[in-house]
Structure formats: structure tokens, C-alpha cells
N, C-alpha and C positions, 0 to 999 in steps of 0.2 A: 354572447352572440345572439343576434336577433333571430326570430323564426325564419325570416326570409334568407338570412345568411346561412343558417343551418340547412335549410332546404336546398340552397344552391350547392352546398358542400355534398349533400347526399346525392343530388343529381349529377354532380361532377364525378363522384365515385362510380355511379351506375354507368355513365357515358364513357369514362376514360379507363376504368379498371375492370368492370364486370363485362360490359358489352363486347369488347374485343375477344375476351376469353370465350364468351357465349357464342359469338360468331364462328370461332374455330371449332367449338364443340358441336354446334349444329351441323357443320360440314361433315362431321364424323357420324352423324345420326342421333345425337343427343337432343333432348328437349331444350327449351330456351329459358330455363330458370337459372338464376344466379344469386350470389350472396356476397357480402363483404362484412368485415369486422373493423371498426374504428375505435381508437382510444377516445374516451369521453373528454379527457383533459384538453386535447388540442385538435381533435378530429383527424389525426393522422391515420393513414391506412395501416392496419395490421396485416390483412390479407384480403384478397378477392378470389373467388372461385366460381365455378359454373357446374351445371349438371354433367354428370359422368355416368349416366345409366347404361351406356354401352359396355362399360367395364363391370358394373354391378347395379342392378335395378334399385338398390337402396341409396345410391349416390345421387340423390336429388341435390339441387344447387346448395341448399342450406346445409344438408347433412354432409355433403362433400367439403364445404367450407369448414364445418366443425371438425371433420376428420383431419384436414390439413392443419387447423388451429392446434389440435391436440398432438400433432406430430412435431410441432415446434418445441425446441428445448425449453424445459420448464423455466429456466432462469431468464429467458427472453420473452416468454409468453405472459401477457398481462392477465390479471384476474378478470373473469367475465363480468364481474360487477363494475369494473372500470371501463367497460366497453359498450359500444353501440352496435347492435346487429342490424344489418340492412338486408332485406330480401327484395329482389326485383318484383316478385309476385307474392301475393298473400300466401303464407305458408300452409301447406296441406296438413292433415292430421299427423303424419309421420314427422314432418319438420317442426310442427308445433311442439310435439313431444320431445324431439331432439334438442330444440332450443331450451326447453324447460329443464331437461336432464343435464344439460351442459352448464346451467346456472346463470344464464343471462336474465337480467331483470327488465329487459325491453327488447322490442324489435320494431323496425320501420319497414313498410312495404309500399311499393308504388302501384302495382296493378292488382286488381281484386280477383277473388275466386271466379266471379261472374265474367271478368275479362278473360280469364283462362278458358272458361267454358265457351263463351260467346265469340270472342275475337280470335282466340287461338285454337279452337276446336279440341281442347283438352279438358273434358268434363269430369275427370276422375276425382278432383278435390271435393267437389260438391256431392258427387255420387257416393263416395266413401263416407263423408260426414253423414249423409242421409241413411245409407244402407247399414253401416256398421254402428254408428253412434246415434241414429235417429234425430239428427240435428238439421234444421233448415239452414239455408244460406245465412251466414252471419250469426249462427246460433251458438258458437263457442264464446266463452267469456273473455272479452277483449282486454279486460283489466281484472287481474286476480291476484292471489297471494304470491304468485311466482313472478309475473311480469305484466307490463303494460304494453299493448300494441298501439302503433300509430300508423294511420293511413296518410301517406304523404299527400295524396290528392285532397283528402278532407282538410288537412292542415292548411294547404294552399288556398282552398276555397274559403277558409275563415280569415285570410289576410285582407288587409285594406288595399285598395288600388293606390298606385299603379303596380305594386309588387305582385298582386294576385294575377293580373293579366300576363305579366312578364313570365311568371313561373308556370302558369297554365300553358303558355306557348312552349316553354322548355319541355314540359311533360308531354305535350302533343308530339313534339319532335322525337322524343325518346320512344313514345308509343309507336310511332311510325317505323322506327328502327326494328322494334319487336314484331311489327306486322310483317316486315320483310323476312325476318328470321323464321317466323311462323310459316310463311309460304314455303320456304326451303324445307323445313322440317316436315310439313304435311306431304310434300312431294316424295320424300324419301322414307317415311316411317314404315311403310309396308315392307321395306327391305331389311329392317333391323329386327332384333329378337327381344326388344323390351316388352315385358309382359303386358303392361297397360300403356300402349302407345296411342 
């Protein structure tokens, strides 16, 4: 599969499988982060989930997806080494650790920590990295003994035209959807009891 075809599939999953769940979750007061797990062999969807912090502040989109993944019967659950992990937003320190502990050797993300802070007014990812781990933005090791992370945007920026422009337009449309969800979340967050809203 070409890089462009792979990116199209990742964006399809974000648009069709994660975003609808996230839209419903934001209506309940949850943040706008989601995740999905695909099989490497055929890029079929194993599951998609979204943030569920209104139930438990630890149920970030990625962690909630991992919770649901490990609730699957073992005989139907693929090995994590046979899977691709997708995060709509660059994983925070909690989610980076969860992906690692779950045994995934990769993850892809669309929107960065800086997007979370600047576009979505959720600065906690970068603040925690700085305050707890003394790391500057991007300071975690993006390729290490456990996994390799992939910025979908950076991978698209490295493609040749016309695929680059086409996929950048798709990303802009998805980002606009997240902008709308962010506005809803920001209007309602004072009414919820999420500790770091």
C-alpha cells in the first residue's frame, strides 16, 4: 500500500469511525480526543473509541480504546504487534505510557500537542510534560525501543504532488470538524467535573 493510500485509510477511520463517537461524547461533556486500532495486515478496523472522562478522568481517548480492546475476548483480539494504533491527537504522557504498556510498536496521530493547546484550548499535555517530566514540546523520544510514532501531517507534507495537496485538504476538513467540537466542549466544560478541563 502506498503512503497516500495508507493515509487515506487512516483519515477514513478518523472521519467515519472516531469522529461520530467523539461528537456524541462531546455532547456529554467529554473532551474531543479519540483513537482506533487497525489490523496491519489489511487495515481493517478492530475498534474505535473516544474520550470518556465524564465516567473516569483516566478514560482519555487512547486509554478508553485500550480498555475496550482488552475487554474483547482473547480469542478474537489480535496481538498488539499485529496492529496499528491511531490517535486523533498526539498522545499525552498518560496515553504514551498506556500505548507502551499495552505492547503496541507504533502509533499514528493527526493533530499535535501544540494544536491541543493553541487550537483547542487544552494545554495540559504540554504543561504536564514540562512540569512533571521537564520536557519541552516534542521532547519525548518519538522513536524508541518500544514504538515508533508517526505524525500523519508530517508524512503528508513529505509526499509528492498532487497527493500532498489532496491529503492536506482532507486534513484541513477534519481539523475543521474538530474546531467545531472544540467550540462545543469549551462552552460546556465549566459544567463538568473533569479535574483538568
